[in-house]
N, C-alpha and C positions, 0 to 999 in steps of 0.2 A: 066829593070824593077827596079823601086825603092821599097825599102824595107820600109814599114811604120813602125813607132815607135810603140812600145806596149804601151798602156795607163797604167800609172802607178797606181798600186793599194794602198790600204790604208796601206800596211804593208811596204812601202817605207822606206829606211833608214832615210829619212829627217822628219820622223814623231817625233822622240823623239827631234829633234831641235825645233819643234812647241809647245812642251810641256813647254820649258823653259820661253819663253815669256808669256805663259798663266799663269804659276805659279808665276812668279814675279808679274804680274798685280793682280792676287789674293792676294797676300801677301801686296801689297802696298795699295790695297783698304781695307783690313782689318784692317790696322794700321792708318787709318785717325784719325785726331784729335777730340776730343768732341767740340760739340757746347755747348753754355749756356743752352739750352733746354735739355741737357744730363745729367745735373748736378744736384744732388739731394740737400736735404735741411739738414743742421745741426739742431741738437736739442739745442735750447737755452731757459733757463727758463725764464719765465716772471718775476721772482723775480729779475732778473739782474735790472729792472728798478724801484724797491721798493723806492729807495731814490729820484727818479726824480718827480717834480711836473708835473701836466697835460701839462703846456706850455713847459717845458723842455723835455718831450716825444714827442711832436708834432715837436718840433725844431729837436730832434734826429730822428725821423721818417722820416723827409725829408731828413736829410743828408745821412740816411741808403738808401732811394730810389735812391738819385743821385749817390751814390757810387756803388749801385747795377747796376744801368744802365749803368754806365762807364765800370765796370768789365765786365758785359754781352757783351758790345760792343767790349771790348779789347779781350775777349774769343773768340767771333764770328770772329772777323778779324784775330786773331791768328791762329784759326782753318782753315780759309781759306788759309791762307799762308802756315801752315803747311802741308796741303793737296796738294797745288801746289808743294811744296818742295818734298813731298814724291812721287808724280807723276813723278817729276824729277829725282827721284832715289837719292836724297842728303839727306838720313835719318840721317846721322850724325848731320847736320846743325838742323834738326827739333828737336833732343833731347835737344839741347842747348836752345831751346826757353823756356820762363817760361808760366807756365800754371797758370790761377787763378781760379781753380777749388775750392779749399779750402774756397778762399775769398768769391767766389759766394755762396757756401754753406752756410757759416756762416752768411753772410748779408741776405739771404732768411730766415734762422732761426730766426735772429734778427727782421726780418721785421714781422714775425708771433708772436713772443714774446711780441714785443711792442704793437702790435695791441691788443693781449690779456690782457696786462697790462693797457691799454687805457681802455678797457671794465670792467675789474676788478675794477678799480677806479671810473667809472661812468664819465669819462672825455667826453667833447664834441668836436667832431672833427671839 
């Protein structure tokens, strides 16, 4: 007569080993990099543009919009890359990558401020 194996219950000694991968996964997912949408806006005063003419502000506005688009693309691409690195458990490399959080926040603030200055001066878009 063959002896049947007893089914393993949930208190098996292997259970703690299952917790480690789950804990690592939770830590990695919580450490994901920010995308551009997660970044706020810096406060920039519209008086920053007091010395500029309407045409100069229009030109500066285009430059800000272009720079912001590039910074957001860079941030989003960097975030994807960092998340892949984090999922690959190479978090040391992730910390060496540069974020553009401050640049994006400042450019967004400048965007709002220059629009406000445009309105205050009665400039035509």
